[in-house]
All heavy atoms as a GROMACS GRO file, in nm:
protein
  587
    1MET      N    1  -2.370  -0.399  -1.025
    1MET     CA    2  -2.292  -0.491  -0.939
    1MET      C    3  -2.388  -0.566  -0.856
    1MET      O    4  -2.477  -0.508  -0.792
    1MET     CB    5  -2.188  -0.410  -0.856
    1MET     CG    6  -2.111  -0.494  -0.767
    1MET     SD    7  -1.995  -0.403  -0.661
    1MET     CE    8  -1.894  -0.327  -0.784
    2THR      N    9  -2.367  -0.696  -0.850
    2THR     CA   10  -2.450  -0.783  -0.769
    2THR      C   11  -2.407  -0.776  -0.621
    2THR      O   12  -2.292  -0.736  -0.589
    2THR     CB   13  -2.450  -0.924  -0.823
    2THR    OG1   14  -2.320  -0.981  -0.794
    2THR    CG2   15  -2.484  -0.936  -0.967
    3ASP      N   16  -2.492  -0.818  -0.536
    3ASP     CA   17  -2.458  -0.829  -0.393
    3ASP      C   18  -2.344  -0.925  -0.371
    3ASP      O   19  -2.258  -0.899  -0.290
    3ASP     CB   20  -2.581  -0.879  -0.312
    3ASP     CG   21  -2.683  -0.768  -0.292
    3ASP    OD1   22  -2.654  -0.651  -0.312
    3ASP    OD2   23  -2.800  -0.803  -0.260
    4LEU      N   24  -2.336  -1.033  -0.445
    4LEU     CA   25  -2.229  -1.129  -0.434
    4LEU      C   26  -2.095  -1.070  -0.479
    4LEU      O   27  -1.992  -1.086  -0.412
    4LEU     CB   28  -2.256  -1.254  -0.521
    4LEU     CG   29  -2.149  -1.364  -0.516
    4LEU    CD1   30  -2.125  -1.409  -0.370
    4LEU    CD2   31  -2.187  -1.480  -0.603
    5GLU      N   32  -2.098  -0.991  -0.588
    5GLU     CA   33  -1.975  -0.924  -0.631
    5GLU      C   34  -1.927  -0.826  -0.526
    5GLU      O   35  -1.809  -0.821  -0.491
    5GLU     CB   36  -1.996  -0.855  -0.764
    5GLU     CG   37  -2.019  -0.946  -0.879
    5GLU     CD   38  -2.060  -0.879  -1.009
    5GLU    OE1   39  -2.139  -0.781  -0.998
    5GLU    OE2   40  -2.017  -0.920  -1.115
    6LEU      N   41  -2.015  -0.746  -0.469
    6LEU     CA   42  -1.981  -0.650  -0.368
    6LEU      C   43  -1.929  -0.727  -0.245
    6LEU      O   44  -1.826  -0.687  -0.188
    6LEU     CB   45  -2.103  -0.568  -0.332
    6LEU     CG   46  -2.077  -0.460  -0.222
    6LEU    CD1   47  -1.966  -0.363  -0.259
    6LEU    CD2   48  -2.202  -0.380  -0.194
    7LYS      N   49  -1.987  -0.832  -0.204
    7LYS     CA   50  -1.941  -0.908  -0.094
    7LYS      C   51  -1.801  -0.957  -0.112
    7LYS      O   52  -1.717  -0.957  -0.028
    7LYS     CB   53  -2.038  -1.032  -0.068
    7LYS     CG   54  -1.996  -1.110   0.054
    7LYS     CD   55  -2.093  -1.234   0.070
    7LYS     CE   56  -2.040  -1.320   0.183
    7LYS     NZ   57  -2.103  -1.445   0.188
    8ASN      N   58  -1.771  -1.009  -0.240
    8ASN     CA   59  -1.642  -1.060  -0.265
    8ASN      C   60  -1.538  -0.947  -0.257
    8ASN      O   61  -1.427  -0.967  -0.209
    8ASN     CB   62  -1.640  -1.121  -0.409
    8ASN     CG   63  -1.707  -1.259  -0.410
    8ASN    OD1   64  -1.725  -1.321  -0.308
    8ASN    ND2   65  -1.751  -1.297  -0.529
    9ILE      N   66  -1.565  -0.828  -0.312
    9ILE     CA   67  -1.477  -0.716  -0.300
    9ILE      C   68  -1.450  -0.680  -0.154
    9ILE      O   69  -1.333  -0.653  -0.113
    9ILE     CB   70  -1.534  -0.596  -0.373
    9ILE    CG1   71  -1.529  -0.623  -0.528
    9ILE    CG2   72  -1.457  -0.467  -0.349
    9ILE    CD1   73  -1.609  -0.528  -0.611
   10ILE      N   74  -1.548  -0.675  -0.071
   10ILE     CA   75  -1.534  -0.641   0.066
   10ILE      C   76  -1.449  -0.742   0.137
   10ILE      O   77  -1.363  -0.710   0.220
   10ILE     CB   78  -1.674  -0.627   0.139
   10ILE    CG1   79  -1.741  -0.497   0.085
   10ILE    CG2   80  -1.653  -0.618   0.292
   10ILE    CD1   81  -1.882  -0.478   0.129
   11GLU      N   82  -1.466  -0.873   0.105
   11GLU     CA   83  -1.383  -0.977   0.162
   11GLU      C   84  -1.238  -0.960   0.124
   11GLU      O   85  -1.152  -0.978   0.215
   11GLU     CB   86  -1.431  -1.114   0.122
   11GLU     CG   87  -1.562  -1.162   0.184
   11GLU     CD   88  -1.605  -1.296   0.142
   11GLU    OE1   89  -1.530  -1.374   0.075
   11GLU    OE2   90  -1.725  -1.330   0.165
   12ILE      N   91  -1.209  -0.925   0.000
   12ILE     CA   92  -1.072  -0.902  -0.044
   12ILE      C   93  -1.011  -0.783   0.037
   12ILE      O   94  -0.900  -0.784   0.082
   12ILE     CB   95  -1.068  -0.879  -0.196
   12ILE    CG1   96  -1.097  -1.007  -0.270
   12ILE    CG2   97  -0.934  -0.823  -0.235
   12ILE    CD1   98  -1.124  -0.990  -0.414
   13CYS      N   99  -1.088  -0.677   0.050
   13CYS     CA  100  -1.040  -0.561   0.122
   13CYS      C  101  -1.010  -0.593   0.271
   13CYS      O  102  -0.914  -0.544   0.327
   13CYS     CB  103  -1.142  -0.443   0.114
   13CYS     SG  104  -1.153  -0.370  -0.052
   14ASN      N  105  -1.093  -0.672   0.330
   14ASN     CA  106  -1.080  -0.711   0.468
   14ASN      C  107  -0.957  -0.795   0.494
   14ASN      O  108  -0.901  -0.805   0.606
   14ASN     CB  109  -1.205  -0.776   0.526
   14ASN     CG  110  -1.316  -0.680   0.544
   14ASN    OD1  111  -1.296  -0.559   0.565
   14ASN    ND2  112  -1.437  -0.731   0.542
   15LYS      N  113  -0.908  -0.866   0.386
   15LYS     CA  114  -0.790  -0.947   0.397
   15LYS      C  115  -0.660  -0.869   0.373
   15LYS      O  116  -0.555  -0.927   0.388
   15LYS     CB  117  -0.797  -1.065   0.305
   15LYS     CG  118  -0.910  -1.165   0.335
   15LYS     CD  119  -0.917  -1.275   0.238
   15LYS     CE  120  -1.036  -1.368   0.271
   15LYS     NZ  121  -1.049  -1.477   0.167
   16ALA      N  122  -0.670  -0.746   0.328
   16ALA     CA  123  -0.553  -0.667   0.298
   16ALA      C  124  -0.469  -0.643   0.421
   16ALA      O  125  -0.519  -0.638   0.537
   16ALA     CB  126  -0.593  -0.537   0.228
   17THR      N  127  -0.337  -0.619   0.400
   17THR     CA  128  -0.252  -0.581   0.513
   17THR      C  129  -0.298  -0.448   0.568
   17THR      O  130  -0.319  -0.348   0.502
   17THR     CB  131  -0.109  -0.566   0.458
   17THR    OG1  132  -0.065  -0.690   0.401
   17THR    CG2  133  -0.012  -0.532   0.568
   18PRO      N  134  -0.316  -0.444   0.702
   18PRO     CA  135  -0.363  -0.320   0.766
   18PRO      C  136  -0.269  -0.204   0.750
   18PRO      O  137  -0.150  -0.223   0.725
   18PRO     CB  138  -0.369  -0.359   0.914
   18PRO     CG  139  -0.366  -0.504   0.922
   18PRO     CD  140  -0.291  -0.557   0.802
   19ALA      N  141  -0.323  -0.085   0.756
   19ALA     CA  142  -0.247   0.039   0.747
   19ALA      C  143  -0.159   0.051   0.873
   19ALA      O  144  -0.178  -0.020   0.970
   19ALA     CB  145  -0.346   0.159   0.737
   20PRO      N  146  -0.061   0.133   0.868
   20PRO     CA  147  -0.023   0.224   0.761
   20PRO      C  148   0.064   0.160   0.653
   20PRO      O  149   0.137   0.063   0.679
   20PRO     CB  150   0.055   0.333   0.832
   20PRO     CG  151   0.125   0.263   0.945
   20PRO     CD  152   0.027   0.158   0.991
   21TRP      N  153   0.053   0.206   0.536
   21TRP     CA  154   0.137   0.176   0.427
   21TRP      C  155   0.226   0.298   0.394
   21TRP      O  156   0.169   0.404   0.366
   21TRP     CB  157   0.070   0.134   0.296
   21TRP     CG  158  -0.005   0.002   0.308
   21TRP    CD1  159  -0.058  -0.056   0.416
   21TRP    CD2  160  -0.039  -0.086   0.198
   21TRP    NE1  161  -0.122  -0.174   0.388
   21TRP    CE2  162  -0.107  -0.191   0.249
   21TRP    CE3  163  -0.010  -0.080   0.060
   21TRP    CZ2  164  -0.148  -0.299   0.172
   21TRP    CZ3  165  -0.055  -0.180  -0.018
   21TRP    CH2  166  -0.120  -0.289   0.039
   22THR      N  167   0.357   0.293   0.420
   22THR     CA  168   0.443   0.410   0.400
   22THR      C  169   0.535   0.396   0.282
   22THR      O  170   0.613   0.295   0.275
   22THR     CB  171   0.523   0.431   0.533
   22THR    OG1  172   0.435   0.436   0.645
   22THR    CG2  173   0.599   0.561   0.525
   23SER      N  174   0.531   0.491   0.196
   23SER     CA  175   0.614   0.490   0.076
   23SER      C  176   0.756   0.542   0.107
   23SER      O  177   0.768   0.650   0.167
   23SER     CB  178   0.547   0.576  -0.038
   23SER     OG  179   0.630   0.581  -0.151
   24TYR      N  180   0.858   0.467   0.060
   24TYR     CA  181   0.997   0.512   0.068
   24TYR      C  182   1.060   0.518  -0.076
   24TYR      O  183   1.058   0.411  -0.138
   24TYR     CB  184   1.077   0.427   0.164
   24TYR     CG  185   1.039   0.439   0.309
   24TYR    CD1  186   0.948   0.351   0.367
   24TYR    CD2  187   1.089   0.540   0.382
   24TYR    CE1  188   0.909   0.363   0.495
   24TYR    CE2  189   1.057   0.554   0.517
   24TYR     CZ  190   0.968   0.465   0.570
   24TYR     OH  191   0.919   0.480   0.706
   25ILE      N  192   1.101   0.631  -0.116
   25ILE     CA  193   1.153   0.652  -0.250
   25ILE      C  194   1.304   0.670  -0.244
   25ILE      O  195   1.356   0.762  -0.172
   25ILE     CB  196   1.090   0.775  -0.314
   25ILE    CG1  197   0.938   0.764  -0.317
   25ILE    CG2  198   1.146   0.798  -0.458
   25ILE    CD1  199   0.878   0.660  -0.407
   26GLU      N  200   1.384   0.586  -0.316
   26GLU     CA  201   1.526   0.596  -0.328
   26GLU      C  202   1.560   0.739  -0.381
   26GLU      O  203   1.502   0.778  -0.480
   26GLU     CB  204   1.584   0.486  -0.413
   26GLU     CG  205   1.733   0.493  -0.422
   26GLU     CD  206   1.798   0.388  -0.516
   26GLU    OE1  207   1.717   0.317  -0.586
   26GLU    OE2  208   1.918   0.379  -0.519
   27GLY      N  209   1.660   0.803  -0.323
   27GLY     CA  210   1.696   0.935  -0.367
   27GLY      C  211   1.622   1.047  -0.298
   27GLY      O  212   1.664   1.160  -0.298
   28ARG      N  213   1.507   1.018  -0.248
   28ARG     CA  214   1.429   1.116  -0.168
   28ARG      C  215   1.437   1.087  -0.020
   28ARG      O  216   1.462   1.171   0.063
   28ARG     CB  217   1.284   1.120  -0.217
   28ARG     CG  218   1.199   1.223  -0.140
   28ARG     CD  219   1.054   1.206  -0.160
   28ARG     NE  220   1.008   1.088  -0.088
   28ARG     CZ  221   0.889   1.040  -0.093
   28ARG    NH1  222   0.796   1.093  -0.171
   28ARG    NH2  223   0.853   0.935  -0.022
   29ASP      N  224   1.409   0.963   0.016
   29ASP     CA  225   1.399   0.923   0.153
   29ASP      C  226   1.530   0.857   0.210
   29ASP      O  227   1.553   0.846   0.326
   29ASP     CB  228   1.289   0.829   0.178
   29ASP     CG  229   1.148   0.893   0.141
   29ASP    OD1  230   1.128   1.008   0.186
   29ASP    OD2  231   1.071   0.828   0.069
   30PHE      N  232   1.611   0.804   0.120
   30PHE     CA  233   1.737   0.739   0.148
   30PHE      C  234   1.824   0.738   0.027
   30PHE      O  235   1.770   0.762  -0.089
   30PHE     CB  236   1.717   0.594   0.207
   30PHE     CG  237   1.633   0.507   0.122
   30PHE    CD1  238   1.693   0.428   0.024
   30PHE    CD2  239   1.494   0.505   0.132
   30PHE    CE1  240   1.613   0.348  -0.057
   30PHE    CE2  241   1.414   0.421   0.054
   30PHE     CZ  242   1.482   0.345  -0.046
   31ASP      N  243   1.953   0.706   0.042
   31ASP     CA  244   2.046   0.721  -0.070
   31ASP      C  245   2.073   0.592  -0.145
   31ASP      O  246   2.121   0.601  -0.256
   31ASP     CB  247   2.180   0.781  -0.020
   31ASP     CG  248   2.168   0.919   0.028
   31ASP    OD1  249   2.089   0.994  -0.031
   31ASP    OD2  250   2.237   0.956   0.127
   32SER      N  251   2.050   0.474  -0.085
   32SER     CA  252   2.081   0.351  -0.168
   32SER      C  253   1.980   0.248  -0.133
   32SER      O  254   1.914   0.253  -0.028
   32SER     CB  255   2.222   0.305  -0.135
   32SER     OG  256   2.228   0.269   0.000
   33GLY      N  257   1.959   0.160  -0.225
   33GLY     CA  258   1.863   0.048  -0.206
   33GLY      C  259   1.748   0.067  -0.305
   33GLY      O  260   1.758   0.148  -0.398
   34SER      N  261   1.645  -0.003  -0.287
   34SER     CA  262   1.527   0.003  -0.378
   34SER      C  263   1.412   0.079  -0.312
   34SER      O  264   1.390   0.074  -0.190
   34SER     CB  265   1.481  -0.131  -0.413
   34SER     OG  266   1.579  -0.208  -0.480
   35SER      N  267   1.338   0.148  -0.393
   35SER     CA  268   1.211   0.208  -0.346
   35SER      C  269   1.116   0.095  -0.302
   35SER      O  270   1.110  -0.010  -0.370
   35SER     CB  271   1.148   0.295  -0.455
   35SER     OG  272   1.236   0.399  -0.490
   36PHE      N  273   1.037   0.119  -0.197
   36PHE     CA  274   0.943   0.020  -0.152
   36PHE      C  275   0.832   0.078  -0.071
   36PHE      O  276   0.842   0.199  -0.035
   36PHE     CB  277   1.013  -0.090  -0.068
   36PHE     CG  278   1.069  -0.038   0.064
   36PHE    CD1  279   1.001  -0.064   0.179
   36PHE    CD2  280   1.193   0.025   0.070
   36PHE    CE1  281   1.050  -0.017   0.300
   36PHE    CE2  282   1.240   0.073   0.190
   36PHE     CZ  283   1.167   0.051   0.308
   37ILE      N  284   0.733   0.002  -0.037
   37ILE     CA  285   0.629   0.041   0.054
   37ILE      C  286   0.633  -0.044   0.176
   37ILE      O  287   0.626  -0.163   0.164
   37ILE     CB  288   0.488   0.037  -0.016
   37ILE    CG1  289   0.485   0.133  -0.131
   37ILE    CG2  290   0.379   0.065   0.085
   37ILE    CD1  291   0.352   0.128  -0.207
   38MET      N  292   0.653   0.023   0.289
   38MET     CA  293   0.658  -0.055   0.419
   38MET      C  294   0.514  -0.067   0.470
   38MET      O  295   0.440   0.033   0.474
   38MET     CB  296   0.740   0.022   0.516
   38MET     CG  297   0.754  -0.050   0.654
   38MET     SD  298   0.865   0.039   0.769
   38MET     CE  299   0.764   0.180   0.808
   39THR      N  300   0.483  -0.186   0.512
   39THR     CA  301   0.346  -0.208   0.560
   39THR      C  302   0.351  -0.237   0.709
   39THR      O  303   0.439  -0.304   0.758
   39THR     CB  304   0.276  -0.328   0.488
   39THR    OG1  305   0.347  -0.449   0.511
   39THR    CG2  306   0.266  -0.299   0.336
   40GLY      N  307   0.249  -0.191   0.779
   40GLY     CA  308   0.239  -0.213   0.922
   40GLY      C  309   0.316  -0.115   1.003
   40GLY      O  310   0.378  -0.022   0.948
   41GLU      N  311   0.310  -0.130   1.135
   41GLU     CA  312   0.379  -0.045   1.229
   41GLU      C  313   0.499  -0.115   1.288
   41GLU      O  314   0.503  -0.242   1.275
   41GLU     CB  315   0.292   0.009   1.335
   41GLU     CG  316   0.173   0.091   1.278
   41GLU     CD  317   0.084   0.143   1.386
   41GLU    OE1  318  -0.007   0.062   1.426
   41GLU    OE2  319   0.102   0.256   1.433
   42GLU      N  320   0.591  -0.044   1.346
   42GLU     CA  321   0.716  -0.110   1.399
   42GLU      C  322   0.691  -0.233   1.477
   42GLU      O  323   0.749  -0.338   1.462
   42GLU     CB  324   0.794  -0.013   1.482
   42GLU     CG  325   0.868   0.090   1.402
   42GLU     CD  326   0.954   0.180   1.480
   42GLU    OE1  327   1.010   0.130   1.585
   42GLU    OE2  328   0.976   0.292   1.445
   43GLU      N  329   0.591  -0.230   1.566
   43GLU     CA  330   0.561  -0.349   1.652
   43GLU      C  331   0.479  -0.455   1.584
   43GLU      O  332   0.459  -0.558   1.635
   43GLU     CB  333   0.498  -0.308   1.785
   43GLU     CG  334   0.359  -0.234   1.767
   43GLU     CD  335   0.366  -0.090   1.733
   43GLU    OE1  336   0.476  -0.028   1.731
   43GLU    OE2  337   0.259  -0.036   1.701
   44ASN      N  338   0.426  -0.417   1.467
   44ASN     CA  339   0.333  -0.512   1.395
   44ASN      C  340   0.361  -0.498   1.248
   44ASN      O  341   0.271  -0.483   1.169
   44ASN     CB  342   0.189  -0.477   1.425
   44ASN     CG  343   0.093  -0.587   1.378
   44ASN    OD1  344   0.133  -0.701   1.359
   44ASN    ND2  345  -0.028  -0.554   1.359
   45ARG      N  346   0.486  -0.520   1.205
   45ARG     CA  347   0.530  -0.508   1.062
   45ARG      C  348   0.482  -0.633   0.985
   45ARG      O  349   0.481  -0.741   1.038
   45ARG     CB  350   0.683  -0.495   1.052
   45ARG     CG  351   0.739  -0.364   1.094
   45ARG     CD  352   0.724  -0.255   0.994
   45ARG     NE  353   0.761  -0.289   0.862
   45ARG     CZ  354   0.887  -0.300   0.809
   45ARG    NH1  355   0.991  -0.263   0.885
   45ARG    NH2  356   0.912  -0.329   0.686
   46ASP      N  357   0.448  -0.610   0.862
   46ASP     CA  358   0.421  -0.716   0.767
   46ASP      C  359   0.528  -0.709   0.658
   46ASP      O  360   0.622  -0.639   0.670
   46ASP     CB  361   0.273  -0.702   0.716
   46ASP     CG  362   0.216  -0.835   0.671
   46ASP    OD1  363   0.292  -0.927   0.638
   46ASP    OD2  364   0.091  -0.846   0.671
   47TYR      N  365   0.500  -0.775   0.545
   47TYR     CA  366   0.599  -0.776   0.438
   47TYR      C  367   0.602  -0.637   0.372
   47TYR      O  368   0.508  -0.564   0.379
   47TYR     CB  369   0.567  -0.883   0.337
   47TYR     CG  370   0.426  -0.866   0.274
   47TYR    CD1  371   0.411  -0.786   0.160
   47TYR    CD2  372   0.317  -0.919   0.332
   47TYR    CE1  373   0.289  -0.769   0.105
   47TYR    CE2  374   0.190  -0.899   0.275
   47TYR     CZ  375   0.176  -0.824   0.160
   47TYR     OH  376   0.052  -0.808   0.105
   48ASP      N  377   0.722  -0.605   0.310
   48ASP     CA  378   0.735  -0.485   0.232
   48ASP      C  379   0.697  -0.512   0.090
   48ASP      O  380   0.714  -0.623   0.038
   48ASP     CB  381   0.872  -0.429   0.241
   48ASP     CG  382   0.906  -0.386   0.386
   48ASP    OD1  383   0.814  -0.345   0.456
   48ASP    OD2  384   1.027  -0.381   0.425
   49ILE      N  385   0.654  -0.409   0.021
   49ILE     CA  386   0.615  -0.426  -0.121
   49ILE      C  387   0.718  -0.345  -0.203
   49ILE      O  388   0.743  -0.229  -0.179
   49ILE     CB  389   0.471  -0.362  -0.147
   49ILE    CG1  390   0.370  -0.428  -0.055
   49ILE    CG2  391   0.437  -0.367  -0.294
   49ILE    CD1  392   0.243  -0.358  -0.053
   50GLU      N  393   0.782  -0.420  -0.295
   50GLU     CA  394   0.884  -0.361  -0.377
   50GLU      C  395   0.833  -0.375  -0.525
   50GLU      O  396   0.794  -0.486  -0.569
   50GLU     CB  397   1.015  -0.427  -0.362
   50GLU     CG  398   1.133  -0.360  -0.434
   50GLU     CD  399   1.267  -0.419  -0.411
   50GLU    OE1  400   1.280  -0.498  -0.315
   50GLU    OE2  401   1.357  -0.388  -0.484
   51PHE      N  402   0.841  -0.267  -0.594
   51PHE     CA  403   0.801  -0.265  -0.741
   51PHE      C  404   0.917  -0.276  -0.832
   51PHE      O  405   1.023  -0.214  -0.805
   51PHE     CB  406   0.720  -0.137  -0.772
   51PHE     CG  407   0.597  -0.126  -0.693
   51PHE    CD1  408   0.592  -0.047  -0.580
   51PHE    CD2  409   0.482  -0.195  -0.728
   51PHE    CE1  410   0.471  -0.032  -0.504
   51PHE    CE2  411   0.368  -0.180  -0.654
   51PHE     CZ  412   0.360  -0.101  -0.543
   52ILE      N  413   0.908  -0.355  -0.934
   52ILE     CA  414   1.016  -0.370  -1.032
   52ILE      C  415   1.025  -0.246  -1.120
   52ILE      O  416   1.135  -0.196  -1.143
   52ILE     CB  417   0.990  -0.497  -1.116
   52ILE    CG1  418   0.999  -0.618  -1.031
   52ILE    CG2  419   1.092  -0.507  -1.233
   52ILE    CD1  420   0.962  -0.751  -1.097
   53SER      N  421   0.914  -0.195  -1.162
   53SER     CA  422   0.915  -0.078  -1.252
   53SER      C  423   0.795   0.008  -1.221
   53SER      O  424   0.684  -0.028  -1.256
   53SER     CB  425   0.915  -0.122  -1.393
   53SER     OG  426   0.914  -0.010  -1.484
   54ILE      N  427   0.821   0.124  -1.154
   54ILE     CA  428   0.712   0.212  -1.122
   54ILE      C  429   0.767   0.351  -1.107
   54ILE      O  430   0.877   0.370  -1.055
   54ILE     CB  431   0.633   0.171  -0.998
   54ILE    CG1  432   0.506   0.256  -0.979
   54ILE    CG2  433   0.717   0.176  -0.872
   54ILE    CD1  434   0.406   0.204  -0.876
   55LYS      N  435   0.697   0.452  -1.151
   55LYS     CA  436   0.744   0.590  -1.134
   55LYS      C  437   0.722   0.632  -0.987
   55LYS      O  438   0.616   0.601  -0.930
   55LYS     CB  439   0.669   0.683  -1.232
   55LYS     CG  440   0.690   0.652  -1.376
   55LYS     CD  441   0.616   0.752  -1.462
   55LYS     CE  442   0.466   0.724  -1.454
   55LYS     NZ  443   0.388   0.806  -1.544
   56PRO      N  444   0.816   0.705  -0.930
   56PRO     CA  445   0.803   0.748  -0.787
   56PRO      C  446   0.671   0.821  -0.766
   56PRO      O  447   0.609   0.804  -0.666
   56PRO     CB  448   0.924   0.838  -0.770
   56PRO     CG  449   1.028   0.790  -0.868
   56PRO     CD  450   0.953   0.741  -0.984
   57GLU      N  451   0.628   0.900  -0.862
   57GLU     CA  452   0.505   0.979  -0.841
   57GLU      C  453   0.381   0.888  -0.837
   57GLU      O  454   0.288   0.920  -0.778
   57GLU     CB  455   0.492   1.090  -0.948
   57GLU     CG  456   0.488   1.040  -1.093
   57GLU     CD  457   0.621   1.040  -1.154
   57GLU    OE1  458   0.726   1.040  -1.087
   57GLU    OE2  459   0.631   1.043  -1.279
   58ASP      N  460   0.394   0.768  -0.901
   58ASP     CA  461   0.284   0.678  -0.894
   58ASP      C  462   0.282   0.597  -0.759
   58ASP      O  463   0.186   0.573  -0.698
   58ASP     CB  464   0.289   0.574  -1.014
   58ASP     CG  465   0.254   0.639  -1.141
   58ASP    OD1  466   0.195   0.748  -1.141
   58ASP    OD2  467   0.299   0.583  -1.244
   59GLN      N  468   0.405   0.559  -0.715
   59GLN     CA  469   0.414   0.493  -0.590
   59GLN      C  470   0.372   0.578  -0.470
   59GLN      O  471   0.313   0.529  -0.380
   59GLN     CB  472   0.558   0.440  -0.565
   59GLN     CG  473   0.576   0.379  -0.427
   59GLN     CD  474   0.719   0.328  -0.406
   59GLN    OE1  475   0.784   0.287  -0.496
   59GLN    NE2  476   0.763   0.334  -0.282
   60ASP      N  477   0.408   0.708  -0.482
   60ASP     CA  478   0.385   0.795  -0.374
   60ASP      C  479   0.263   0.884  -0.392
   60ASP      O  480   0.247   0.986  -0.328
   60ASP     CB  481   0.507   0.886  -0.357
   60ASP     CG  482   0.525   0.943  -0.219
   60ASP    OD1  483   0.484   0.869  -0.121
   60ASP    OD2  484   0.575   1.054  -0.203
   61SER      N  485   0.172   0.837  -0.477
   61SER     CA  486   0.053   0.918  -0.513
   61SER      C  487  -0.036   0.945  -0.391
   61SER      O  488  -0.062   0.855  -0.312
   61SER     CB  489  -0.026   0.845  -0.617
   61SER     OG  490  -0.148   0.910  -0.645
   62SER      N  491  -0.075   1.069  -0.378
   62SER     CA  492  -0.163   1.099  -0.264
   62SER      C  493  -0.299   1.030  -0.274
   62SER      O  494  -0.363   1.012  -0.175
   62SER     CB  495  -0.185   1.252  -0.260
   62SER     OG  496  -0.253   1.299  -0.380
   63GLN      N  497  -0.344   0.984  -0.390
   63GLN     CA  498  -0.468   0.917  -0.405
   63GLN      C  499  -0.465   0.786  -0.331
   63GLN      O  500  -0.559   0.742  -0.272
   63GLN     CB  501  -0.505   0.890  -0.549
   63GLN     CG  502  -0.426   0.781  -0.617
   63GLN     CD  503  -0.466   0.753  -0.756
   63GLN    OE1  504  -0.516   0.841  -0.819
   63GLN    NE2  505  -0.438   0.634  -0.810
   64TRP      N  506  -0.342   0.721  -0.320
   64TRP     CA  507  -0.332   0.595  -0.244
   64TRP      C  508  -0.344   0.626  -0.093
   64TRP      O  509  -0.400   0.553  -0.016
   64TRP     CB  510  -0.204   0.526  -0.274
   64TRP     CG  511  -0.191   0.486  -0.415
   64TRP    CD1  512  -0.110   0.540  -0.512
   64TRP    CD2  513  -0.262   0.379  -0.479
   64TRP    NE1  514  -0.124   0.477  -0.631
   64TRP    CE2  515  -0.223   0.372  -0.615
   64TRP    CE3  516  -0.358   0.287  -0.435
   64TRP    CZ2  517  -0.265   0.286  -0.707
   64TRP    CZ3  518  -0.404   0.198  -0.531
   64TRP    CH2  519  -0.361   0.192  -0.665
   65GLN      N  520  -0.277   0.735  -0.056
   65GLN     CA  521  -0.283   0.771   0.089
   65GLN      C  522  -0.417   0.814   0.135
   65GLN      O  523  -0.451   0.791   0.250
   65GLN     CB  524  -0.180   0.882   0.115
   65GLN     CG  525  -0.029   0.833   0.085
   65GLN     CD  526   0.062   0.949   0.098
   65GLN    OE1  527   0.033   1.058   0.133
   65GLN    NE2  528   0.184   0.921   0.050
   66GLU      N  529  -0.494   0.873   0.046
   66GLU     CA  530  -0.624   0.922   0.081
   66GLU      C  531  -0.734   0.817   0.071
   66GLU      O  532  -0.848   0.832   0.125
   66GLU     CB  533  -0.663   1.041   0.000
   66GLU     CG  534  -0.579   1.159   0.016
   66GLU     CD  535  -0.598   1.272  -0.084
   66GLU    OE1  536  -0.688   1.258  -0.165
   66GLU    OE2  537  -0.518   1.369  -0.084
   67MET      N  538  -0.700   0.703  -0.001
   67MET     CA  539  -0.801   0.603  -0.024
   67MET      C  540  -0.835   0.526   0.106
   67MET      O  541  -0.744   0.474   0.170
   67MET     CB  542  -0.758   0.507  -0.131
   67MET     CG  543  -0.864   0.405  -0.171
   67MET     SD  544  -0.804   0.281  -0.292
   67MET     CE  545  -0.735   0.388  -0.417
   68GLN      N  546  -0.955   0.524   0.144
   68GLN     CA  547  -1.001   0.445   0.264
   68GLN      C  548  -1.127   0.378   0.226
   68GLN      O  549  -1.207   0.427   0.156
   68GLN     CB  550  -1.016   0.530   0.381
   68GLN     CG  551  -0.897   0.605   0.429
   68GLN     CD  552  -0.924   0.690   0.553
   68GLN    OE1  553  -1.032   0.680   0.608
   68GLN    NE2  554  -0.828   0.768   0.593
   69PHE      N  555  -1.142   0.257   0.279
   69PHE     CA  556  -1.263   0.176   0.254
   69PHE      C  557  -1.348   0.185   0.376
   69PHE      O  558  -1.297   0.158   0.488
   69PHE     CB  559  -1.230   0.039   0.214
   69PHE     CG  560  -1.158   0.026   0.087
   69PHE    CD1  561  -1.018   0.013   0.081
   69PHE    CD2  562  -1.228   0.027  -0.035
   69PHE    CE1  563  -0.951   0.003  -0.037
   69PHE    CE2  564  -1.162   0.022  -0.154
   69PHE     CZ  565  -1.023   0.006  -0.156
   70HIS      N  566  -1.474   0.214   0.363
   70HIS     CA  567  -1.566   0.213   0.472
   70HIS      C  568  -1.674   0.108   0.446
   70HIS      O  569  -1.733   0.112   0.341
   70HIS     CB  570  -1.627   0.353   0.496
   70HIS     CG  571  -1.527   0.458   0.522
   70HIS    ND1  572  -1.468   0.474   0.643
   70HIS    CD2  573  -1.463   0.548   0.439
   70HIS    CE1  574  -1.382   0.577   0.631
   70HIS    NE2  575  -1.379   0.622   0.506
   71TYR      N  576  -1.695   0.025   0.542
   71TYR     CA  577  -1.798  -0.084   0.527
   71TYR      C  578  -1.916  -0.062   0.607
   71TYR      O  579  -1.910  -0.017   0.719
   71TYR     CB  580  -1.739  -0.219   0.558
   71TYR     CG  581  -1.597  -0.237   0.501
   71TYR    CD1  582  -1.483  -0.240   0.586
   71TYR    CD2  583  -1.585  -0.251   0.366
   71TYR    CE1  584  -1.358  -0.256   0.533
   71TYR    CE2  585  -1.452  -0.266   0.315
   71TYR     CZ  586  -1.349  -0.269   0.397
   71TYR     OH  587  -1.221  -0.285   0.344
   0.00000   0.00000   0.00000
């Protein structure tokens, strides 16, 4: 990987919506509506992410929750 490629990846990560990202699964966390990922905190919410077709175990994977980028 070149320095330029690494720099581009870091720039993309820095533009991502800040944590926390919280997964809500229909049938587990609530009874009706669509499964989604809520981004931001109550006082600083951003857009929610809704998937058209994804398995709950993939949306709620612990690998996503444990993934952190350190620069």
